[in-house]
C-alpha positions as CSV (number, residue, x, y, z in Angstrom):
1,M,0.0,0.0,0.0
2,R,1.5,3.4,-1.0
3,D,2.2,5.9,1.7
4,Y,1.5,9.0,-0.5
5,E,-1.2,10.8,-2.4
6,K,-0.8,12.3,-5.9
7,I,-1.8,15.9,-6.6
8,R,-2.0,16.7,-10.3
9,S,-0.2,20.0,-10.9
10,A,1.9,22.0,-13.3
11,I,4.9,24.3,-12.8
12,I,4.5,27.4,-14.9
13,R,6.6,30.5,-15.3
14,G,4.4,33.5,-15.2
15,G,6.2,36.8,-16.0
16,T,9.2,37.0,-13.8
17,S,7.9,34.5,-11.3
18,K,7.4,30.8,-11.2
19,G,4.8,28.7,-9.3
20,V,2.9,25.5,-8.9
21,F,-0.6,25.6,-10.5
22,I,-3.2,23.3,-9.0
23,L,-6.9,22.8,-9.8
24,E,-8.9,23.5,-6.7
25,N,-10.7,20.1,-6.7
26,E,-7.3,18.4,-6.4
27,L,-6.8,19.9,-2.9
28,P,-8.7,19.1,0.4
29,S,-11.6,21.4,1.0
30,D,-10.6,21.9,4.7
31,P,-8.4,25.0,4.8
32,K,-6.0,23.7,7.4
33,M,-5.6,20.4,5.7
34,R,-5.2,22.1,2.3
35,D,-2.4,24.3,3.6
36,R,-0.6,21.3,5.1
37,V,-0.7,19.6,1.7
38,I,0.5,22.7,-0.1
39,L,3.4,23.3,2.3
40,S,4.5,19.7,1.8
41,I,4.4,20.2,-2.0
42,Y,6.8,23.2,-1.5
43,G,9.2,21.5,1.0
44,G,7.6,22.3,4.4
45,T,9.5,24.6,6.7
46,D,12.9,24.0,5.2
47,K,14.5,27.2,4.0
48,R,16.1,25.4,1.0
49,Q,12.8,23.7,0.2
50,I,15.0,20.8,-0.8
51,D,12.2,18.2,-0.2
52,G,9.6,20.0,-2.4
53,L,9.0,22.0,-5.6
54,G,9.8,25.5,-4.1
55,G,12.8,27.3,-5.4
56,A,14.0,28.8,-2.0
57,D,13.3,32.3,-3.4
58,A,10.2,34.5,-3.0
59,L,9.8,34.8,-6.7
60,T,9.7,31.0,-7.2
61,S,7.7,30.0,-4.1
62,K,4.3,30.9,-5.4
63,L,1.0,29.1,-5.8
64,A,-2.0,29.4,-8.1
65,I,-5.2,27.6,-7.2
66,V,-7.6,27.6,-10.2
67,S,-11.2,26.5,-10.8
68,V,-14.1,27.2,-13.2
69,S,-15.9,30.3,-11.8
70,S,-19.6,30.3,-10.9
71,R,-19.7,34.1,-11.4
72,P,-21.5,35.4,-14.5
73,D,-18.7,38.0,-15.1
74,A,-15.8,35.6,-14.9
75,D,-14.6,32.3,-16.5
76,I,-12.0,31.3,-13.9
77,D,-11.5,31.8,-10.2
78,Y,-7.8,32.2,-9.2
79,T,-6.4,32.3,-5.7
80,F,-2.8,33.3,-5.2
81,G,-0.7,32.1,-2.4
82,Q,2.8,33.3,-1.4
83,V,4.4,30.3,0.2
84,G,6.7,31.3,3.0
85,I,10.2,30.0,2.9
86,G,11.0,28.3,6.2
87,T,8.0,29.9,7.9
88,G,5.3,27.2,7.5
89,K,2.9,30.0,6.4
90,I,1.0,30.8,3.2
91,D,0.0,34.4,2.7
92,Y,-3.3,34.8,0.8
93,N,-3.5,38.6,1.4
94,S,-2.5,39.8,-2.0
95,N,-2.5,39.0,-5.7
96,C,0.5,38.3,-7.9
97,G,0.2,39.7,-11.4
98,N,3.2,37.7,-12.7
99,I,1.7,34.4,-11.7
100,L,-1.7,35.7,-12.9
101,S,-0.2,35.8,-16.5
102,G,0.0,32.0,-16.3
103,V,-3.6,31.5,-15.3
104,G,-5.2,32.1,-18.7
105,P,-2.8,29.7,-20.5
106,F,-3.3,27.1,-17.7
107,A,-7.1,27.4,-18.0
108,I,-7.0,27.1,-21.8
109,D,-4.7,24.1,-21.8
110,E,-6.7,22.3,-19.0
111,G,-9.9,22.7,-21.1
112,L,-11.6,25.0,-18.6
113,V,-12.7,27.7,-21.1
114,P,-14.0,27.7,-24.7
115,L,-11.3,28.6,-27.3
116,K,-11.3,31.2,-29.9
117,E,-8.4,31.7,-32.3
118,P,-6.1,33.6,-32.7
119,Y,-6.9,35.1,-29.3
120,T,-9.0,33.9,-26.4
121,I,-10.1,36.4,-23.7
122,V,-10.1,34.7,-20.3
123,R,-12.0,36.6,-17.6
124,I,-10.2,35.8,-14.3
125,Y,-11.7,36.5,-10.9
126,N,-8.9,37.0,-8.3
127,T,-10.4,35.9,-5.0
128,N,-7.6,37.6,-3.0
129,T,-8.5,41.1,-4.2
130,D,-12.1,40.7,-5.4
131,C,-11.0,41.9,-8.8
132,I,-11.7,40.9,-12.4
133,I,-8.8,40.7,-14.9
134,E,-9.2,40.2,-18.7
135,A,-6.3,38.1,-20.1
136,K,-5.8,38.2,-23.8
137,I,-4.1,34.8,-24.7
138,P,-2.6,33.9,-28.1
139,V,-4.1,30.5,-29.2
140,D,-3.2,28.1,-32.0
141,S,-4.4,24.6,-32.8
142,G,-6.4,24.4,-29.6
143,K,-3.6,25.3,-27.2
144,S,-2.2,28.5,-25.8
145,L,1.0,29.8,-27.4
146,S,4.2,30.2,-25.4
147,T,6.5,31.2,-28.3
148,G,6.5,34.6,-29.8
149,D,8.6,37.8,-30.2
150,Y,7.7,39.6,-27.0
151,M,10.5,40.2,-24.4
152,I,10.3,41.2,-20.8
153,D,13.3,42.2,-18.7
154,G,14.1,39.6,-16.1
155,V,13.3,36.6,-18.4
156,P,15.7,35.3,-21.0
157,G,14.5,34.9,-24.6
158,E,11.1,35.8,-26.1
159,G,7.6,34.6,-25.7
160,A,4.0,35.1,-26.7
161,K,2.6,38.4,-25.6
162,I,-0.2,38.1,-22.9
163,S,-2.1,41.3,-22.2
164,L,-3.6,41.8,-18.7
165,N,-6.4,44.4,-18.3
166,F,-7.3,45.0,-14.7
167,L,-10.9,46.1,-14.5
168,D,-12.0,48.4,-11.6
169,A,-8.5,47.9,-10.1
170,Y,-8.7,50.6,-7.5
171,G,-9.4,49.6,-3.9
172,S,-8.4,45.9,-4.5
173,K,-7.9,45.1,-0.8
174,T,-9.2,48.2,1.1
175,G,-12.1,49.3,-1.1
176,K,-10.5,52.7,-1.6
177,L,-8.0,54.3,-4.0
178,F,-6.6,56.3,-1.1
179,P,-7.2,54.0,1.9
180,T,-6.3,56.7,4.4
181,G,-8.1,59.5,2.5
182,K,-4.8,61.3,1.8
183,R,-2.6,61.5,-1.3
184,K,0.4,62.2,0.8
185,E,0.9,62.0,4.6
186,L,3.4,61.8,7.4
187,L,3.9,58.3,8.7
188,I,5.3,58.2,12.2
189,T,7.3,55.1,12.9
190,E,9.9,53.7,15.3
191,A,12.4,54.3,12.5
192,G,11.5,57.9,12.1
193,E,9.0,60.1,10.4
194,F,8.5,59.6,6.6
195,E,6.4,61.3,3.9
196,V,4.5,58.5,2.1
197,S,1.6,57.9,-0.2
198,I,-0.6,54.8,0.5
199,I,-2.5,53.8,-2.6
200,D,-4.5,50.7,-3.5
201,V,-4.6,49.9,-7.3
202,A,-4.4,46.1,-7.9
203,A,-2.6,45.9,-4.6
204,P,-2.2,48.2,-1.6
205,V,1.2,49.9,-1.6
206,V,3.1,52.3,0.6
207,F,5.3,54.5,-1.5
208,I,8.4,56.3,-0.1
209,T,11.2,58.2,-1.8
210,A,14.7,56.7,-1.9
211,E,16.3,59.8,-0.3
212,Q,14.2,59.5,2.8
213,V,15.7,56.0,3.6
214,G,19.2,56.9,2.7
215,L,19.2,55.3,-0.8
216,K,19.9,56.6,-4.3
217,G,17.1,54.5,-5.8
218,T,19.3,52.6,-8.2
219,E,20.4,49.9,-5.8
220,S,20.4,46.2,-6.5
221,P,19.0,43.7,-3.9
222,S,22.5,42.9,-2.5
223,D,23.1,46.6,-1.8
224,L,20.6,46.9,1.0
225,S,22.1,46.6,4.5
226,K,20.3,44.8,7.3
227,D,19.6,48.1,9.0
228,T,17.9,49.4,5.8
229,L,15.9,46.2,5.4
230,R,14.7,46.5,9.0
231,K,13.8,50.2,8.5
232,L,11.8,49.4,5.4
233,E,10.0,46.6,7.1
234,N,9.2,48.8,10.0
235,I,7.7,51.4,7.7
236,R,5.7,48.7,5.9
237,A,4.5,47.3,9.2
238,N,3.3,50.7,10.4
239,A,1.4,51.1,7.1
240,A,-0.2,47.6,7.7
241,K,-1.4,48.7,11.1
242,K,-2.7,52.0,9.6
243,L,-4.7,49.9,7.1
244,N,-6.0,47.6,9.9
245,F,-4.3,44.6,8.4
246,V,-2.8,44.0,11.9
247,S,-3.4,45.4,15.3
248,N,0.2,45.2,16.4
249,I,3.1,46.1,14.0
250,N,5.2,43.3,15.5
251,N,2.8,40.8,13.8
252,A,3.0,42.2,10.3
253,T,5.9,40.2,9.1
254,I,4.2,36.9,10.0
255,V,0.5,37.7,9.5
256,T,0.7,39.8,6.3
257,P,4.3,39.7,4.9
258,S,3.4,40.7,1.4
259,S,0.6,43.2,1.9
260,P,0.8,46.1,1.8
261,K,3.8,46.2,-0.5
262,I,6.5,48.9,0.0
263,I,8.0,50.5,-3.1
264,I,10.9,53.0,-3.1
265,V,10.7,55.6,-5.9
266,S,13.0,58.2,-7.3
267,K,13.4,60.3,-10.4
268,A,14.5,58.7,-13.7
269,Q,18.2,57.8,-13.4
270,T,20.8,56.0,-15.5
271,Y,22.1,52.9,-13.9
272,S,23.3,49.3,-14.6
273,N,20.9,46.5,-14.1
274,L,21.6,43.1,-12.5
275,H,23.0,41.8,-15.8
276,G,25.4,44.7,-16.3
277,N,23.3,46.4,-19.0
278,K,22.9,50.2,-19.0
279,I,19.4,51.5,-18.4
280,N,19.3,55.1,-19.8
281,K,17.2,57.6,-17.8
282,N,15.8,59.0,-21.1
283,L,14.0,55.7,-21.7
284,I,12.2,55.6,-18.4
285,H,9.8,57.9,-16.5
286,L,10.9,57.0,-13.0
287,T,13.1,54.6,-11.1
288,A,11.6,52.2,-8.5
289,R,12.6,49.4,-6.3
290,A,9.9,47.1,-4.7
291,M,10.3,44.9,-1.7
292,S,9.0,41.3,-1.8
293,M,8.8,39.2,1.4
294,Q,11.3,41.5,3.2
295,E,13.9,41.5,0.4
296,M,14.2,43.6,-2.7
297,H,12.4,42.3,-5.7
298,K,14.9,41.3,-8.4
299,T,12.5,42.6,-11.1
300,F,9.2,44.3,-10.3
301,P,5.8,43.0,-9.3
302,V,2.9,43.4,-11.8
303,T,0.3,44.5,-9.2
304,G,2.7,46.8,-7.5
305,G,3.8,48.1,-10.8
306,L,0.2,48.9,-11.8
307,C,-0.2,50.8,-8.6
308,T,3.1,52.6,-9.2
309,A,2.2,53.6,-12.8
310,T,-1.2,54.8,-11.7
311,A,0.2,56.8,-8.8
312,S,2.6,58.5,-11.2
313,K,-0.5,60.1,-12.7
314,L,-2.1,61.1,-9.4
315,K,-1.2,64.7,-8.5
316,G,-0.1,65.2,-4.9
317,T,1.5,61.7,-4.4
318,V,5.2,61.1,-3.8
319,V,5.2,59.0,-7.0
320,Y,3.8,61.9,-9.1
321,D,6.5,64.1,-7.8
322,C,9.2,61.7,-9.1
323,C,7.7,61.0,-12.5
324,E,9.3,62.7,-15.5
325,N,6.2,62.5,-17.7
326,S,2.7,62.1,-16.4
327,T,0.8,63.2,-19.6
328,T,1.0,60.1,-21.8
329,D,-0.8,56.7,-21.2
330,E,2.5,54.8,-21.3
331,V,4.5,54.6,-18.1
332,N,8.0,53.0,-18.2
333,I,9.5,52.1,-14.8
334,G,13.1,51.3,-14.3
335,H,13.7,48.3,-11.9
336,P,16.7,46.2,-10.9
337,S,16.6,43.9,-14.0
338,G,15.5,46.5,-16.6
339,T,12.3,48.2,-17.4
340,M,8.6,47.5,-17.3
341,D,5.9,49.2,-19.4
342,F,2.3,50.0,-18.4
343,L,-0.7,51.6,-20.1
344,I,-2.6,53.8,-17.7
345,S,-5.5,56.0,-18.6
346,L,-7.4,58.0,-16.0
347,N,-9.3,61.2,-15.2
348,D,-8.3,63.0,-12.1
349,D,-10.1,66.3,-11.2
350,G,-8.6,66.4,-7.7
351,E,-11.7,65.1,-6.1
352,R,-12.7,62.0,-8.1
353,V,-10.5,59.6,-10.0
354,L,-11.8,57.5,-12.9
355,L,-9.6,54.7,-14.0
356,K,-10.2,53.9,-17.7
357,K,-7.3,51.6,-18.5
358,T,-4.8,49.6,-16.5
359,V,-2.9,47.3,-18.8
360,V,0.4,45.4,-18.6
361,A,1.9,42.7,-20.9
362,R,3.7,39.5,-19.8
363,T,4.8,36.1,-21.1
364,A,4.3,32.7,-19.6
365,R,5.4,29.1,-20.3
366,R,4.4,25.7,-18.9
367,L,7.6,24.1,-17.7
368,M,6.3,20.8,-16.3
369,E,3.1,18.9,-15.7
370,G,2.5,15.7,-13.7
371,Y,1.9,14.8,-10.0
372,A,3.2,16.1,-6.8
373,Y,3.7,13.4,-4.1
374,V,2.3,14.2,-0.7
375,P,2.6,12.0,2.5
376,K,-0.7,10.3,3.0
377,E,-1.1,11.2,6.7
378,L,-1.4,14.9,5.7
379,F,-4.8,14.1,4.3
380,W,-6.2,13.1,7.6
381,D,-7.8,15.5,10.1
382,E,-6.4,16.2,13.5
383,A,-8.3,13.3,15.1
384,N,-6.8,11.1,12.3
385,I,-10.2,9.8,11.4
386,T,-11.6,11.5,8.3
387,K,-9.7,11.4,5.0
388,K,-10.0,13.7,2.1
């Protein structure tokens, strides 16, 4: 008799991230049991994730749970999980737009949605943020295309272009574009007083200028000292408390490690990316560095990027003050691995903001499909009586 259960799954690179994609009906319905199974798939509490499919990196320890949606305005339900590395926790408090880019192709190739060539529009309901995203997926011969001529910085080679249009993206987690009612405010923390903007578009983000935390804004992940990392996390934790995500800032790193995000912004600058290539300030509108799970993101998050690009068009925010060009729909952000383009269209009369377009393009590729093997005892409840 075998001592394991098999969970059908696929490993997919979505944008600059990678994760395990699992159909919801493959997992136990009980949340505690489900999370035990998922943690086992990723390698448990081992920081190397050597006994699982996790990549021991925040960008490769991600999860997508997918099912056919019962909503009339969506085809697919998608739940994102950030699987902690060595923590034994899964954070479901935010969306991941990079992993999102793999959901449409996964749904198409699993036969969950009807096909239309050459493009299939998949309406995806993200359960984490109560948001609908329209994914435009290239299709040929009944399958999603992964090959093409579109390139994104942070991923080698080219791929098929996947367009993601976030509908009604504001207030994704808090219900408000400006959750605190202010476009710019003074955040008083144990690390000092900082002028920040807290904005919620696709994801809640606390924005701060590089100068305020002693940075130039062109740093790479390895350039941040432990003191700087602690200061940034303290600022993020105070913002989490201000948003009522936690009642005690000391719990933010454990309870909600990925939301709100914290993003450091500065004016457009010329710098060398992680691969040694020169990023010319004339080709970007601002420079930004995002934190991901208490470390600097090696590229840039899609949801945080949409929030950054939108904020660059909102007068009175710290991001608007850094942006070199706030008049065109295109916003080009310089990040550690290169640049990232967004199309943002909005009306802002100072009192009311109307978002008309929030679009970003990514690529995705299925890397593996098969079964993850999970110890059988994890499918039993705490009384060791009832099985899946």
